[in-house]
N, C-alpha and C positions, 0 to 999 in steps of 0.2 A: 538717694533713697527716698527723698521726699517727692521726686518727680515721677519715678517709674515704680510701679508695684513689683515686688520681688519675682513673682512667677512670670509676669510679662517680660521683665528684663532678661530672665534666664531663657525664656523661649525665643525671643527675638534676637538675643545675642547669638544663639546657635543656629537659628534659621538663616540669619544673614551671613554668618560665618560659612555655612554650607553653600549658600549661593555664591559667595566669593570664591570658594575653593573649587566648586564643581567644574568650571571651564578648564582649570589646570589639572584636575585629577580624573576627568572623564575617560580619557583614553586608557589610563592605567586601570581604572575600575573595570572597564569593559574587557581588557586583556586578562584580568585576573578574576573574572566573574565566577568561574568554577571554584577557585580557591576561596573566594569570599563566601560562597554558598556552603562549602565544606566546613568552614570554621565559624558559621554564623552564631553559634552558642557563645563561644569565647568573645567574639566581637560585640555581641549584644550585652554580655556581662560588663565588659570594659566600658562600653558606651553608657550603660546604666550608672556605673560607679563614678566615672570621671566626668561625664557630661550632664546626665539627668540629675544625679544626686548632689554632687559637690557644690556646684554654683547655686542651685536652688536652695539647698539647706543653708549655705552661707548668707545668701541674700535675705532669707527669712529671719535668720538670727540677727542680722545687723539692723533689723527694724526695731528691736527692743533691747539690744545690748550695746555697750560702748565699744569704740574702736580699740581701746586699751584691752578690754577683756578678750576681744576677738583675736588680737595679735598674740596675746599670752596663750590662749587656748590653741591657736594654730601652731604655736611653737613646740607643742608636744608631738607634732607629726613625725619628726625623725625618730623619736623614741618608739612611737607606735609602729613605724615601718620596721624598725629593728626587731621589735617583739613579734610581729607577724611573720617575719622572714624565717624565724626558727621553726615553727610548726609547719608552715606552708612550703618552704623551700629547703628546709633542712640545713640552713646556713648557721654556722656557729657564731656566737656573740663573742667578740674579742674585747679585751680590756681597754685597748686604746680607742676603740669605737665608742664605748660607753663614756669614757672620760672626755673624749672630744665633744660628744653631743651635750653632756652636762655642762662643759665649759662654755660652749657656744650658747646654750640655753641661758646660762647666767649672764652672758653679754646681752641677750635679748631683753632679759628682765631689767638690766641696768639702764638700757635705753628707754624702754617703755615706762619705767618708773621715774625717769629723768633724774636718776641718782638718788632718789628718796625712797628707799625700800619701805620705810614706815608707812608711806602712802598706800602701799599695796594691801595693808591690813584692812583698809576701808572698802575694798572691792567685794561685791556681793554677786553671787550667781543668780541668774534669772532664766526665764523660759528661752530667751534668745541664746543664752550660752549653751543650752542643750542642743539647739539647732546647729550651732557652730561646732560642737563636739561631734555631732553626727556627720557634718561635712568633713571634719578632720579624719574620722574613722573611714569614711568612704574614699577619701583621697589616698590614705595610707594603703588601703586594700587595693585600690586601683594601681598604685605604684608597684606593689608586690606582684600582683597578677599580670603585670606587663611581661613577666617572665614567660608566660604562655602565649604571648602574641605570636602569630604565625610568622616565622622568620622570612618566608618568601615574599610577604607583602611589602610593597614599596611604602615609604613613609607617607606619601600623599594619599595613596589608596587606603592605607590603614586609618589615617586621620579622618578621611571622608566617610569611611564605613562607621567609625566610632561616632562621628557627629550625627549621621543618619540614625544609628541605633539609639543614640541618646536623646535626639530631638523628637522622635516619634512618640515616646511615652509622655513627653512634655505637652504635646498638642492637646489631648483631652483634658489635662490638668489646667492648661491655659484657657481653654474654652469654658471650663467650669468656673474659673476665677473671673473671666470676663463677664459671664452672666451674673455672678454674685456681686462683684465689686466695680464693674465697669472698666473702661479702657483708660488711656492716658492721653494727655495733650500732645499732639504731633507738632513739634516746633524744633527750632535749631538746637535747643538744649537737649531734648530727649533724643533727637536723631543723632546728635554728636556723641551722646553717651553710648547709645547702642552701637554706632559705628566704631567707636574706640574699643569697646570690650569685645566686639566681633573680630577685629583685626589683630589687636596686640595680645591681650591675655587669653584669647581663644586660639586663633590659628598659629601665630608665631610662638607663643609660650608653650603650647602643647607639642608643636614640632620639636622645639628645643628640649623639652622635658623628656619626651619619649626617646629621643636620640641619646640623651645623657644616661637614662636608665639602661638602655641597651648597651652602652659602652662602659659605664661605671658600676652598674648594679643599683638596686633601689636603696640600699643602706647608705652608700656614699653620696648618692644624688640627693636623698632626702635632707641631709644636713645643710645643704645650701639654701633651704628655705629660711634658715636663720638670718640670711642676709637681707630679708625683706625690710626689717626696721632700719637697717643701715642705708639702703637705697631710699627709704622714706625720708630719713633725715637729710640725705643729700638733696633730694628733690625739694624739701622744705626750704633749704638754703637757697636753691636756684630759683624757685618759683614764688616762695612766700616771704623771702627776705629774712628768714630766721638765721641764727648764728650757731655754729658748732660750739659745744661746751665740753667740759671735761668728761662728763658721763658718756657723751657720744664717742669720744676717743677711747675711753676705757672699754665701753661695750663693744666697739668695733674691733679693738685689739683682742678681746676674749673670743669673739666670734671667729676671727681669722685664725687664731691659734687653735681653737676647737676644731675648725674645719680641717686644718692641717693635720691634727692628730687623728681625727676620724677617717681621713682620706688616705692615710699611709697604707701601702700594700704590705704584705707579709715580708717581702724581701727587704723593705726599708726599715 
């Protein structure tokens, strides 16, 4: 966040992701061009929510808030998805879903607080937290609105159309930011950062997430976001030489149990 301005990172992330994806998706885009034209409103909305808003709002928020605050705020995403599914999709809220989400949320809090819940009392909300909350709301709405994704579109053409629909609104915003704040240094660090976010959390993560929502539904898929601090802890052990402690195990256990509860079907 000290190397790349938030709006520049968001724009170049998706511009590069689109360039990487285009050779693989072009033939499908051309074959489904009439279908894309027919559903341009839905695709534009999904691009706005999942591409334009989500990452830009999160990057803006992380300029002035802490990673702890951001992780805790993003942890309410499954609850928000569940709440939006009721009026928008007419899906009933089941007791085991709420219990599972609350239990996994408690696991997230245990990991983020490092087992010291009293430390959370010192957290304070600031302007950056409002941006993160806006990102959370946009992602939750994106996940629910995936229900209206045209079923005939292939995953690659859908993602390519979403990236195009989400990057176009970013272009004038990026040009405005460029004129106001200037650019960034083009070096190995900045290029590596853009390349990483373009390939992994853009192309691959969105393909996986969209497929999961299509197969499991937004409510069940959303709860898996609580695994992020678990993976963060595992990566800290592998890359930073940190060690797992009791609160890691307790939090991971609550998250796993909560996901199991929330993911159970009616027949089980």
